[in-house]
TORKOL-4160 file (C-alpha; in steps of 0.2 Angstrom, whole numbers, padded with zeros to 4 digits, m for minus):
471
<pt num="1" X="0000" Y="0000" Z="0000"/>
<pt num="2" X="0007" Y="0017" Z="m0005"/>
<pt num="3" X="0009" Y="0028" Z="0011"/>
<pt num="4" X="0016" Y="0043" Z="0003"/>
<pt num="5" X="0007" Y="0059" Z="0008"/>
<pt num="6" X="m0004" Y="0067" Z="m0005"/>
<pt num="7" X="0002" Y="0083" Z="m0014"/>
<pt num="8" X="m0002" Y="0099" Z="m0004"/>
<pt num="9" X="m0018" Y="0106" Z="m0011"/>
<pt num="10" X="m0015" Y="0125" Z="m0010"/>
<pt num="11" X="m0005" Y="0134" Z="m0023"/>
<pt num="12" X="0013" Y="0139" Z="m0016"/>
<pt num="13" X="0025" Y="0153" Z="m0019"/>
<pt num="14" X="0042" Y="0147" Z="m0015"/>
<pt num="15" X="0055" Y="0161" Z="m0013"/>
<pt num="16" X="0073" Y="0154" Z="m0013"/>
<pt num="17" X="0086" Y="0166" Z="m0005"/>
<pt num="18" X="0103" Y="0162" Z="m0011"/>
<pt num="19" X="0096" Y="0155" Z="m0027"/>
<pt num="20" X="0113" Y="0156" Z="m0037"/>
<pt num="21" X="0123" Y="0149" Z="m0022"/>
<pt num="22" X="0131" Y="0132" Z="m0019"/>
<pt num="23" X="0118" Y="0125" Z="m0008"/>
<pt num="24" X="0104" Y="0130" Z="m0019"/>
<pt num="25" X="0113" Y="0123" Z="m0034"/>
<pt num="26" X="0118" Y="0106" Z="m0026"/>
<pt num="27" X="0103" Y="0102" Z="m0015"/>
<pt num="28" X="0088" Y="0114" Z="m0015"/>
<pt num="29" X="0085" Y="0116" Z="m0034"/>
<pt num="30" X="0087" Y="0097" Z="m0038"/>
<pt num="31" X="0075" Y="0093" Z="m0023"/>
<pt num="32" X="0062" Y="0105" Z="m0030"/>
<pt num="33" X="0063" Y="0097" Z="m0047"/>
<pt num="34" X="0062" Y="0079" Z="m0039"/>
<pt num="35" X="0046" Y="0084" Z="m0032"/>
<pt num="36" X="0040" Y="0090" Z="m0048"/>
<pt num="37" X="0044" Y="0074" Z="m0057"/>
<pt num="38" X="0036" Y="0064" Z="m0043"/>
<pt num="39" X="0020" Y="0074" Z="m0044"/>
<pt num="40" X="0022" Y="0080" Z="m0026"/>
<pt num="41" X="0021" Y="0099" Z="m0029"/>
<pt num="42" X="0004" Y="0108" Z="m0029"/>
<pt num="43" X="m0006" Y="0110" Z="m0044"/>
<pt num="44" X="0001" Y="0127" Z="m0047"/>
<pt num="45" X="0016" Y="0136" Z="m0039"/>
<pt num="46" X="0030" Y="0148" Z="m0043"/>
<pt num="47" X="0048" Y="0147" Z="m0038"/>
<pt num="48" X="0056" Y="0165" Z="m0036"/>
<pt num="49" X="0075" Y="0165" Z="m0035"/>
<pt num="50" X="0082" Y="0180" Z="m0025"/>
<pt num="51" X="0100" Y="0185" Z="m0026"/>
<pt num="52" X="0112" Y="0200" Z="m0027"/>
<pt num="53" X="0117" Y="0197" Z="m0045"/>
<pt num="54" X="0110" Y="0205" Z="m0061"/>
<pt num="55" X="0102" Y="0189" Z="m0067"/>
<pt num="56" X="0088" Y="0189" Z="m0080"/>
<pt num="57" X="0074" Y="0177" Z="m0080"/>
<pt num="58" X="0081" Y="0167" Z="m0095"/>
<pt num="59" X="0098" Y="0167" Z="m0086"/>
<pt num="60" X="0090" Y="0160" Z="m0070"/>
<pt num="61" X="0081" Y="0146" Z="m0080"/>
<pt num="62" X="0098" Y="0142" Z="m0088"/>
<pt num="63" X="0106" Y="0141" Z="m0071"/>
<pt num="64" X="0093" Y="0129" Z="m0064"/>
<pt num="65" X="0095" Y="0118" Z="m0080"/>
<pt num="66" X="0114" Y="0118" Z="m0077"/>
<pt num="67" X="0112" Y="0113" Z="m0059"/>
<pt num="68" X="0100" Y="0099" Z="m0063"/>
<pt num="69" X="0112" Y="0093" Z="m0077"/>
<pt num="70" X="0126" Y="0093" Z="m0065"/>
<pt num="71" X="0118" Y="0086" Z="m0049"/>
<pt num="72" X="0103" Y="0078" Z="m0055"/>
<pt num="73" X="0089" Y="0073" Z="m0058"/>
<pt num="74" X="0093" Y="0078" Z="m0076"/>
<pt num="75" X="0078" Y="0085" Z="m0085"/>
<pt num="76" X="0075" Y="0070" Z="m0098"/>
<pt num="77" X="0057" Y="0073" Z="m0101"/>
<pt num="78" X="0054" Y="0088" Z="m0111"/>
<pt num="79" X="0036" Y="0091" Z="m0105"/>
<pt num="80" X="0040" Y="0090" Z="m0087"/>
<pt num="81" X="0055" Y="0103" Z="m0089"/>
<pt num="82" X="0044" Y="0114" Z="m0100"/>
<pt num="83" X="0030" Y="0115" Z="m0087"/>
<pt num="84" X="0043" Y="0117" Z="m0073"/>
<pt num="85" X="0054" Y="0130" Z="m0081"/>
<pt num="86" X="0038" Y="0141" Z="m0085"/>
<pt num="87" X="0035" Y="0143" Z="m0066"/>
<pt num="88" X="0053" Y="0150" Z="m0062"/>
<pt num="89" X="0056" Y="0168" Z="m0059"/>
<pt num="90" X="0071" Y="0179" Z="m0053"/>
<pt num="91" X="0071" Y="0195" Z="m0042"/>
<pt num="92" X="0088" Y="0203" Z="m0041"/>
<pt num="93" X="0095" Y="0215" Z="m0029"/>
<pt num="94" X="0101" Y="0215" Z="m0011"/>
<pt num="95" X="0085" Y="0212" Z="m0001"/>
<pt num="96" X="0092" Y="0218" Z="0015"/>
<pt num="97" X="0098" Y="0235" Z="0010"/>
<pt num="98" X="0085" Y="0243" Z="m0001"/>
<pt num="99" X="0085" Y="0231" Z="m0015"/>
<pt num="100" X="0068" Y="0224" Z="m0010"/>
<pt num="101" X="0057" Y="0231" Z="m0024"/>
<pt num="102" X="0060" Y="0217" Z="m0037"/>
<pt num="103" X="0056" Y="0204" Z="m0024"/>
<pt num="104" X="0040" Y="0212" Z="m0017"/>
<pt num="105" X="0034" Y="0215" Z="m0035"/>
<pt num="106" X="0037" Y="0197" Z="m0040"/>
<pt num="107" X="0028" Y="0190" Z="m0024"/>
<pt num="108" X="0013" Y="0202" Z="m0028"/>
<pt num="109" X="0013" Y="0196" Z="m0046"/>
<pt num="110" X="0013" Y="0178" Z="m0040"/>
<pt num="111" X="m0001" Y="0181" Z="m0028"/>
<pt num="112" X="m0011" Y="0189" Z="m0043"/>
<pt num="113" X="m0008" Y="0173" Z="m0053"/>
<pt num="114" X="m0011" Y="0160" Z="m0040"/>
<pt num="115" X="m0024" Y="0168" Z="m0029"/>
<pt num="116" X="m0023" Y="0176" Z="m0011"/>
<pt num="117" X="m0023" Y="0159" Z="m0003"/>
<pt num="118" X="m0006" Y="0154" Z="m0010"/>
<pt num="119" X="0006" Y="0148" Z="0003"/>
<pt num="120" X="0021" Y="0159" Z="0004"/>
<pt num="121" X="0037" Y="0150" Z="0009"/>
<pt num="122" X="0054" Y="0158" Z="0011"/>
<pt num="123" X="0069" Y="0147" Z="0010"/>
<pt num="124" X="0085" Y="0154" Z="0017"/>
<pt num="125" X="0099" Y="0145" Z="0008"/>
<pt num="126" X="0112" Y="0159" Z="0014"/>
<pt num="127" X="0126" Y="0159" Z="0026"/>
<pt num="128" X="0120" Y="0159" Z="0045"/>
<pt num="129" X="0126" Y="0177" Z="0048"/>
<pt num="130" X="0114" Y="0183" Z="0035"/>
<pt num="131" X="0099" Y="0175" Z="0044"/>
<pt num="132" X="0095" Y="0190" Z="0055"/>
<pt num="133" X="0096" Y="0204" Z="0043"/>
<pt num="134" X="0085" Y="0195" Z="0030"/>
<pt num="135" X="0072" Y="0190" Z="0043"/>
<pt num="136" X="0071" Y="0208" Z="0049"/>
<pt num="137" X="0069" Y="0213" Z="0031"/>
<pt num="138" X="0055" Y="0200" Z="0028"/>
<pt num="139" X="0045" Y="0208" Z="0043"/>
<pt num="140" X="0048" Y="0226" Z="0037"/>
<pt num="141" X="0042" Y="0223" Z="0019"/>
<pt num="142" X="0026" Y="0213" Z="0025"/>
<pt num="143" X="0032" Y="0196" Z="0018"/>
<pt num="144" X="0031" Y="0187" Z="0035"/>
<pt num="145" X="0012" Y="0186" Z="0039"/>
<pt num="146" X="0005" Y="0169" Z="0036"/>
<pt num="147" X="0022" Y="0163" Z="0028"/>
<pt num="148" X="0033" Y="0149" Z="0032"/>
<pt num="149" X="0052" Y="0152" Z="0034"/>
<pt num="150" X="0065" Y="0138" Z="0031"/>
<pt num="151" X="0081" Y="0140" Z="0040"/>
<pt num="152" X="0096" Y="0130" Z="0036"/>
<pt num="153" X="0109" Y="0124" Z="0049"/>
<pt num="154" X="0118" Y="0130" Z="0059"/>
<pt num="155" X="0104" Y="0141" Z="0067"/>
<pt num="156" X="0117" Y="0153" Z="0075"/>
<pt num="157" X="0136" Y="0152" Z="0076"/>
<pt num="158" X="0138" Y="0152" Z="0095"/>
<pt num="159" X="0127" Y="0151" Z="0111"/>
<pt num="160" X="0125" Y="0169" Z="0112"/>
<pt num="161" X="0122" Y="0171" Z="0093"/>
<pt num="162" X="0108" Y="0157" Z="0094"/>
<pt num="163" X="0099" Y="0167" Z="0108"/>
<pt num="164" X="0099" Y="0183" Z="0098"/>
<pt num="165" X="0094" Y="0175" Z="0082"/>
<pt num="166" X="0080" Y="0165" Z="0091"/>
<pt num="167" X="0073" Y="0181" Z="0099"/>
<pt num="168" X="0074" Y="0190" Z="0082"/>
<pt num="169" X="0066" Y="0177" Z="0072"/>
<pt num="170" X="0052" Y="0175" Z="0085"/>
<pt num="171" X="0049" Y="0194" Z="0084"/>
<pt num="172" X="0045" Y="0192" Z="0066"/>
<pt num="173" X="0037" Y="0174" Z="0065"/>
<pt num="174" X="0027" Y="0163" Z="0076"/>
<pt num="175" X="0036" Y="0147" Z="0081"/>
<pt num="176" X="0023" Y="0137" Z="0070"/>
<pt num="177" X="0029" Y="0147" Z="0055"/>
<pt num="178" X="0048" Y="0142" Z="0058"/>
<pt num="179" X="0055" Y="0127" Z="0050"/>
<pt num="180" X="0073" Y="0123" Z="0056"/>
<pt num="181" X="0078" Y="0109" Z="0045"/>
<pt num="182" X="0093" Y="0097" Z="0046"/>
<pt num="183" X="0094" Y="0086" Z="0030"/>
<pt num="184" X="0101" Y="0071" Z="0041"/>
<pt num="185" X="0084" Y="0070" Z="0048"/>
<pt num="186" X="0077" Y="0068" Z="0031"/>
<pt num="187" X="0087" Y="0053" Z="0027"/>
<pt num="188" X="0077" Y="0037" Z="0025"/>
<pt num="189" X="0088" Y="0027" Z="0037"/>
<pt num="190" X="0088" Y="0040" Z="0050"/>
<pt num="191" X="0069" Y="0039" Z="0051"/>
<pt num="192" X="0071" Y="0020" Z="0052"/>
<pt num="193" X="0080" Y="0022" Z="0068"/>
<pt num="194" X="0064" Y="0024" Z="0078"/>
<pt num="195" X="0054" Y="0014" Z="0066"/>
<pt num="196" X="0065" Y="m0002" Z="0068"/>
<pt num="197" X="0065" Y="0001" Z="0087"/>
<pt num="198" X="0047" Y="0005" Z="0091"/>
<pt num="199" X="0039" Y="m0007" Z="0078"/>
<pt num="200" X="0049" Y="m0023" Z="0081"/>
<pt num="201" X="0049" Y="m0033" Z="0097"/>
<pt num="202" X="0066" Y="m0040" Z="0092"/>
<pt num="203" X="0074" Y="m0023" Z="0095"/>
<pt num="204" X="0063" Y="m0014" Z="0107"/>
<pt num="205" X="0069" Y="m0024" Z="0122"/>
<pt num="206" X="0087" Y="m0022" Z="0119"/>
<pt num="207" X="0088" Y="m0003" Z="0115"/>
<pt num="208" X="0097" Y="0002" Z="0131"/>
<pt num="209" X="0113" Y="0001" Z="0142"/>
<pt num="210" X="0110" Y="m0017" Z="0147"/>
<pt num="211" X="0112" Y="m0023" Z="0129"/>
<pt num="212" X="0121" Y="m0008" Z="0120"/>
<pt num="213" X="0139" Y="m0005" Z="0126"/>
<pt num="214" X="0143" Y="0009" Z="0113"/>
<pt num="215" X="0136" Y="0019" Z="0099"/>
<pt num="216" X="0146" Y="0026" Z="0084"/>
<pt num="217" X="0139" Y="0040" Z="0073"/>
<pt num="218" X="0152" Y="0041" Z="0059"/>
<pt num="219" X="0152" Y="0053" Z="0044"/>
<pt num="220" X="0169" Y="0054" Z="0035"/>
<pt num="221" X="0169" Y="0062" Z="0018"/>
<pt num="222" X="0181" Y="0062" Z="0004"/>
<pt num="223" X="0175" Y="0079" Z="m0002"/>
<pt num="224" X="0184" Y="0095" Z="0002"/>
<pt num="225" X="0176" Y="0112" Z="0004"/>
<pt num="226" X="0174" Y="0116" Z="m0015"/>
<pt num="227" X="0164" Y="0132" Z="m0018"/>
<pt num="228" X="0161" Y="0134" Z="0001"/>
<pt num="229" X="0178" Y="0140" Z="0007"/>
<pt num="230" X="0172" Y="0157" Z="0014"/>
<pt num="231" X="0157" Y="0149" Z="0023"/>
<pt num="232" X="0167" Y="0134" Z="0029"/>
<pt num="233" X="0182" Y="0144" Z="0036"/>
<pt num="234" X="0170" Y="0154" Z="0047"/>
<pt num="235" X="0161" Y="0138" Z="0052"/>
<pt num="236" X="0172" Y="0122" Z="0053"/>
<pt num="237" X="0167" Y="0104" Z="0056"/>
<pt num="238" X="0160" Y="0107" Z="0074"/>
<pt num="239" X="0147" Y="0120" Z="0068"/>
<pt num="240" X="0144" Y="0112" Z="0051"/>
<pt num="241" X="0142" Y="0094" Z="0057"/>
<pt num="242" X="0143" Y="0090" Z="0075"/>
<pt num="243" X="0132" Y="0104" Z="0083"/>
<pt num="244" X="0119" Y="0100" Z="0069"/>
<pt num="245" X="0119" Y="0083" Z="0061"/>
<pt num="246" X="0128" Y="0072" Z="0073"/>
<pt num="247" X="0119" Y="0078" Z="0089"/>
<pt num="248" X="0102" Y="0077" Z="0080"/>
<pt num="249" X="0105" Y="0059" Z="0075"/>
<pt num="250" X="0111" Y="0055" Z="0092"/>
<pt num="251" X="0095" Y="0061" Z="0099"/>
<pt num="252" X="0085" Y="0050" Z="0086"/>
<pt num="253" X="0095" Y="0035" Z="0094"/>
<pt num="254" X="0093" Y="0040" Z="0112"/>
<pt num="255" X="0076" Y="0047" Z="0114"/>
<pt num="256" X="0062" Y="0039" Z="0124"/>
<pt num="257" X="0047" Y="0032" Z="0116"/>
<pt num="258" X="0036" Y="0046" Z="0111"/>
<pt num="259" X="0017" Y="0047" Z="0116"/>
<pt num="260" X="0013" Y="0044" Z="0097"/>
<pt num="261" X="0021" Y="0048" Z="0080"/>
<pt num="262" X="0012" Y="0064" Z="0079"/>
<pt num="263" X="0024" Y="0078" Z="0075"/>
<pt num="264" X="0022" Y="0087" Z="0092"/>
<pt num="265" X="0026" Y="0071" Z="0101"/>
<pt num="266" X="0041" Y="0066" Z="0090"/>
<pt num="267" X="0048" Y="0084" Z="0092"/>
<pt num="268" X="0045" Y="0083" Z="0111"/>
<pt num="269" X="0054" Y="0066" Z="0113"/>
<pt num="270" X="0069" Y="0072" Z="0103"/>
<pt num="271" X="0071" Y="0089" Z="0112"/>
<pt num="272" X="0068" Y="0081" Z="0129"/>
<pt num="273" X="0083" Y="0069" Z="0127"/>
<pt num="274" X="0094" Y="0083" Z="0121"/>
<pt num="275" X="0093" Y="0090" Z="0138"/>
<pt num="276" X="0101" Y="0075" Z="0144"/>
<pt num="277" X="0116" Y="0077" Z="0134"/>
<pt num="278" X="0131" Y="0081" Z="0145"/>
<pt num="279" X="0143" Y="0095" Z="0140"/>
<pt num="280" X="0157" Y="0088" Z="0131"/>
<pt num="281" X="0173" Y="0086" Z="0140"/>
<pt num="282" X="0188" Y="0094" Z="0130"/>
<pt num="283" X="0198" Y="0079" Z="0134"/>
<pt num="284" X="0186" Y="0069" Z="0124"/>
<pt num="285" X="0188" Y="0079" Z="0108"/>
<pt num="286" X="0201" Y="0078" Z="0094"/>
<pt num="287" X="0201" Y="0092" Z="0081"/>
<pt num="288" X="0210" Y="0091" Z="0064"/>
<pt num="289" X="0214" Y="0100" Z="0048"/>
<pt num="290" X="0219" Y="0092" Z="0032"/>
<pt num="291" X="0236" Y="0097" Z="0024"/>
<pt num="292" X="0233" Y="0109" Z="0010"/>
<pt num="293" X="0217" Y="0117" Z="0018"/>
<pt num="294" X="0225" Y="0134" Z="0020"/>
<pt num="295" X="0230" Y="0134" Z="0002"/>
<pt num="296" X="0212" Y="0134" Z="m0004"/>
<pt num="297" X="0206" Y="0150" Z="m0011"/>
<pt num="298" X="0195" Y="0159" Z="0002"/>
<pt num="299" X="0203" Y="0151" Z="0017"/>
<pt num="300" X="0214" Y="0162" Z="0029"/>
<pt num="301" X="0233" Y="0159" Z="0027"/>
<pt num="302" X="0234" Y="0155" Z="0046"/>
<pt num="303" X="0217" Y="0147" Z="0048"/>
<pt num="304" X="0214" Y="0137" Z="0063"/>
<pt num="305" X="0197" Y="0131" Z="0057"/>
<pt num="306" X="0195" Y="0112" Z="0060"/>
<pt num="307" X="0190" Y="0101" Z="0045"/>
<pt num="308" X="0189" Y="0086" Z="0057"/>
<pt num="309" X="0181" Y="0082" Z="0073"/>
<pt num="310" X="0179" Y="0067" Z="0084"/>
<pt num="311" X="0171" Y="0067" Z="0101"/>
<pt num="312" X="0164" Y="0056" Z="0115"/>
<pt num="313" X="0146" Y="0061" Z="0120"/>
<pt num="314" X="0137" Y="0055" Z="0136"/>
<pt num="315" X="0119" Y="0054" Z="0138"/>
<pt num="316" X="0114" Y="0056" Z="0156"/>
<pt num="317" X="0097" Y="0046" Z="0156"/>
<pt num="318" X="0093" Y="0030" Z="0165"/>
<pt num="319" X="0093" Y="0021" Z="0148"/>
<pt num="320" X="0110" Y="0027" Z="0142"/>
<pt num="321" X="0120" Y="0031" Z="0157"/>
<pt num="322" X="0138" Y="0025" Z="0155"/>
<pt num="323" X="0136" Y="0021" Z="0136"/>
<pt num="324" X="0148" Y="0032" Z="0125"/>
<pt num="325" X="0141" Y="0040" Z="0109"/>
<pt num="326" X="0156" Y="0042" Z="0098"/>
<pt num="327" X="0154" Y="0055" Z="0085"/>
<pt num="328" X="0166" Y="0058" Z="0070"/>
<pt num="329" X="0166" Y="0068" Z="0054"/>
<pt num="330" X="0179" Y="0075" Z="0043"/>
<pt num="331" X="0184" Y="0082" Z="0025"/>
<pt num="332" X="0196" Y="0074" Z="0013"/>
<pt num="333" X="0196" Y="0058" Z="0022"/>
<pt num="334" X="0199" Y="0040" Z="0015"/>
<pt num="335" X="0181" Y="0036" Z="0012"/>
<pt num="336" X="0164" Y="0044" Z="0012"/>
<pt num="337" X="0152" Y="0034" Z="0023"/>
<pt num="338" X="0137" Y="0039" Z="0034"/>
<pt num="339" X="0132" Y="0026" Z="0047"/>
<pt num="340" X="0125" Y="0024" Z="0065"/>
<pt num="341" X="0131" Y="0008" Z="0073"/>
<pt num="342" X="0125" Y="0000" Z="0089"/>
<pt num="343" X="0138" Y="m0011" Z="0097"/>
<pt num="344" X="0130" Y="m0025" Z="0107"/>
<pt num="345" X="0137" Y="m0033" Z="0123"/>
<pt num="346" X="0142" Y="m0051" Z="0120"/>
<pt num="347" X="0129" Y="m0063" Z="0129"/>
<pt num="348" X="0134" Y="m0073" Z="0144"/>
<pt num="349" X="0133" Y="m0092" Z="0141"/>
<pt num="350" X="0142" Y="m0107" Z="0136"/>
<pt num="351" X="0152" Y="m0098" Z="0122"/>
<pt num="352" X="0167" Y="m0091" Z="0131"/>
<pt num="353" X="0178" Y="m0077" Z="0124"/>
<pt num="354" X="0166" Y="m0071" Z="0111"/>
<pt num="355" X="0173" Y="m0057" Z="0100"/>
<pt num="356" X="0167" Y="m0040" Z="0106"/>
<pt num="357" X="0162" Y="m0034" Z="0088"/>
<pt num="358" X="0152" Y="m0050" Z="0085"/>
<pt num="359" X="0135" Y="m0042" Z="0087"/>
<pt num="360" X="0132" Y="m0025" Z="0078"/>
<pt num="361" X="0116" Y="m0016" Z="0071"/>
<pt num="362" X="0121" Y="m0003" Z="0058"/>
<pt num="363" X="0110" Y="0010" Z="0049"/>
<pt num="364" X="0119" Y="0015" Z="0033"/>
<pt num="365" X="0113" Y="0033" Z="0030"/>
<pt num="366" X="0120" Y="0034" Z="0012"/>
<pt num="367" X="0109" Y="0035" Z="m0003"/>
<pt num="368" X="0092" Y="0027" Z="0000"/>
<pt num="369" X="0099" Y="0018" Z="0016"/>
<pt num="370" X="0101" Y="0001" Z="0023"/>
<pt num="371" X="0100" Y="m0009" Z="0039"/>
<pt num="372" X="0114" Y="m0021" Z="0042"/>
<pt num="373" X="0115" Y="m0034" Z="0055"/>
<pt num="374" X="0131" Y="m0043" Z="0061"/>
<pt num="375" X="0129" Y="m0059" Z="0071"/>
<pt num="376" X="0139" Y="m0075" Z="0075"/>
<pt num="377" X="0134" Y="m0091" Z="0067"/>
<pt num="378" X="0141" Y="m0109" Z="0066"/>
<pt num="379" X="0153" Y="m0111" Z="0052"/>
<pt num="380" X="0146" Y="m0125" Z="0042"/>
<pt num="381" X="0156" Y="m0141" Z="0043"/>
<pt num="382" X="0164" Y="m0153" Z="0055"/>
<pt num="383" X="0166" Y="m0146" Z="0073"/>
<pt num="384" X="0159" Y="m0131" Z="0081"/>
<pt num="385" X="0168" Y="m0115" Z="0075"/>
<pt num="386" X="0159" Y="m0098" Z="0075"/>
<pt num="387" X="0161" Y="m0085" Z="0062"/>
<pt num="388" X="0154" Y="m0068" Z="0057"/>
<pt num="389" X="0138" Y="m0068" Z="0047"/>
<pt num="390" X="0130" Y="m0052" Z="0039"/>
<pt num="391" X="0113" Y="m0048" Z="0033"/>
<pt num="392" X="0108" Y="m0032" Z="0024"/>
<pt num="393" X="0091" Y="m0025" Z="0021"/>
<pt num="394" X="0092" Y="m0011" Z="0008"/>
<pt num="395" X="0077" Y="0000" Z="0012"/>
<pt num="396" X="0074" Y="0004" Z="m0007"/>
<pt num="397" X="0070" Y="m0015" Z="m0009"/>
<pt num="398" X="0055" Y="m0015" Z="0003"/>
<pt num="399" X="0039" Y="m0018" Z="m0007"/>
<pt num="400" X="0031" Y="m0001" Z="m0012"/>
<pt num="401" X="0046" Y="0009" Z="m0008"/>
<pt num="402" X="0046" Y="0026" Z="m0016"/>
<pt num="403" X="0062" Y="0034" Z="m0008"/>
<pt num="404" X="0065" Y="0053" Z="m0009"/>
<pt num="405" X="0081" Y="0061" Z="m0006"/>
<pt num="406" X="0083" Y="0070" Z="0011"/>
<pt num="407" X="0080" Y="0088" Z="0004"/>
<pt num="408" X="0066" Y="0083" Z="m0007"/>
<pt num="409" X="0058" Y="0074" Z="0009"/>
<pt num="410" X="0060" Y="0090" Z="0019"/>
<pt num="411" X="0054" Y="0102" Z="0006"/>
<pt num="412" X="0038" Y="0091" Z="0004"/>
<pt num="413" X="0036" Y="0092" Z="0023"/>
<pt num="414" X="0037" Y="0111" Z="0022"/>
<pt num="415" X="0024" Y="0112" Z="0008"/>
<pt num="416" X="0013" Y="0100" Z="0018"/>
<pt num="417" X="0015" Y="0109" Z="0034"/>
<pt num="418" X="0022" Y="0093" Z="0042"/>
<pt num="419" X="0034" Y="0098" Z="0057"/>
<pt num="420" X="0039" Y="0080" Z="0062"/>
<pt num="421" X="0057" Y="0083" Z="0057"/>
<pt num="422" X="0058" Y="0101" Z="0062"/>
<pt num="423" X="0070" Y="0105" Z="0076"/>
<pt num="424" X="0064" Y="0116" Z="0091"/>
<pt num="425" X="0073" Y="0130" Z="0099"/>
<pt num="426" X="0072" Y="0122" Z="0117"/>
<pt num="427" X="0083" Y="0107" Z="0111"/>
<pt num="428" X="0094" Y="0118" Z="0101"/>
<pt num="429" X="0097" Y="0129" Z="0116"/>
<pt num="430" X="0104" Y="0115" Z="0126"/>
<pt num="431" X="0114" Y="0108" Z="0111"/>
<pt num="432" X="0124" Y="0124" Z="0111"/>
<pt num="433" X="0128" Y="0122" Z="0130"/>
<pt num="434" X="0134" Y="0104" Z="0126"/>
<pt num="435" X="0145" Y="0111" Z="0112"/>
<pt num="436" X="0151" Y="0126" Z="0122"/>
<pt num="437" X="0167" Y="0118" Z="0130"/>
<pt num="438" X="0173" Y="0113" Z="0112"/>
<pt num="439" X="0169" Y="0130" Z="0105"/>
<pt num="440" X="0179" Y="0138" Z="0119"/>
<pt num="441" X="0195" Y="0128" Z="0115"/>
<pt num="442" X="0210" Y="0136" Z="0110"/>
<pt num="443" X="0209" Y="0128" Z="0093"/>
<pt num="444" X="0225" Y="0121" Z="0086"/>
<pt num="445" X="0219" Y="0107" Z="0075"/>
<pt num="446" X="0231" Y="0092" Z="0072"/>
<pt num="447" X="0236" Y="0090" Z="0054"/>
<pt num="448" X="0231" Y="0075" Z="0044"/>
<pt num="449" X="0235" Y="0069" Z="0026"/>
<pt num="450" X="0221" Y="0070" Z="0013"/>
<pt num="451" X="0215" Y="0053" Z="0010"/>
<pt num="452" X="0219" Y="0047" Z="0027"/>
<pt num="453" X="0207" Y="0043" Z="0042"/>
<pt num="454" X="0211" Y="0059" Z="0051"/>
<pt num="455" X="0222" Y="0062" Z="0066"/>
<pt num="456" X="0229" Y="0046" Z="0074"/>
<pt num="457" X="0225" Y="0053" Z="0091"/>
<pt num="458" X="0206" Y="0050" Z="0088"/>
<pt num="459" X="0209" Y="0031" Z="0090"/>
<pt num="460" X="0210" Y="0033" Z="0109"/>
<pt num="461" X="0192" Y="0039" Z="0109"/>
<pt num="462" X="0185" Y="0023" Z="0101"/>
<pt num="463" X="0196" Y="0011" Z="0112"/>
<pt num="464" X="0195" Y="m0003" Z="0115"/>
<pt num="465" X="0185" Y="m0007" Z="0099"/>
<pt num="466" X="0192" Y="0006" Z="0087"/>
<pt num="467" X="0182" Y="0015" Z="0074"/>
<pt num="468" X="0171" Y="0002" Z="0064"/>
<pt num="469" X="0175" Y="0010" Z="0048"/>
<pt num="470" X="0193" Y="0013" Z="0044"/>
<pt num="471" X="0206" Y="0015" Z="0059"/>
């Protein structure tokens, strides 16, 4: 049975700030076209790109086409592309410093075309330091009432910046209008973390400290910083990945059973467990920077920005007390891999000396996702010899599967008004407290070679097991 939600009925006006930037090119525009191909957009809509450049309408259409050709899905159906491109508009000018006229006019025209009930959605695909000024401008130019506002991560760049931004945003929007998204929560396998646990008796009874002795959340990347040098050098791995993606995934693993799977209950369960995260001990952190990072155009010559972080997180709840959550991510590493692994405690019984890594549940977050089980089994043959056995369930192989890329899933949620995967400010406020000791460090990241597994010093954090992927 197809469980995919129906397309939102109301027409929509989607304003994409930073429309010619790297994030829009790689993620947002391909996600929007994916929804069009899948028939998941409203019957009528407009996408208005906003940016500082002097970009004509035809030039913006060509830019969108180039983005899709490069990052997919390529427009291979002429009819779909023709109908899609006919709804694209561009409004140039610096919206935060007097250049608002073109955008206001474009929104007014879209409302005239689609009707006054059209849902207005603002997507801020811009650097986090620009969130505040742009939000203020939306309020000043009467584009906030009834609208939805989508904020990329990180929501703030420090605990103080978070508090100021949160206050400013709530001065313009009601909380129900704000969608703070994290594309790791849009991944199919991330959502299966609580589905596997709450829907299967096999796993529900072992999801605690009695059976799980360690959790690894691992996201190494082979990619460098590409066109994001200026953004990344002001952000780094801690803000770009740990405070956002890795903490959010840790909350998905650790949360208590929600009262229901309704959005408000899921949000509450996620945010409640975040308040149990213990501030990270600086002794449990390793920061690194790959050789050659400072030579990238846009990076400061003496930059101390970390491109790698590994940390040990403790969750002070009865369910998880004493279980280390090991977090790791880095740029220009040996392999790209995204996974969540639960290492199970070997059972007591007649088999002595069982290998500590004999029982593992792994959620592979890459692509459409997979669930992997490692167990011990008898090696067929004479005698009683144990050997590792692995079973993999690709999520895309499940009957009726219609997987969406994470950004497409989250965009559909925004269009539909589904807040299940939206982060709340109370949980984020505590996350900043958890990260504060790391942010306060006198950052002198260790050097590591591109193509390696990062600084050797990170091995001690994962002792005695070591990192399951790589070193």
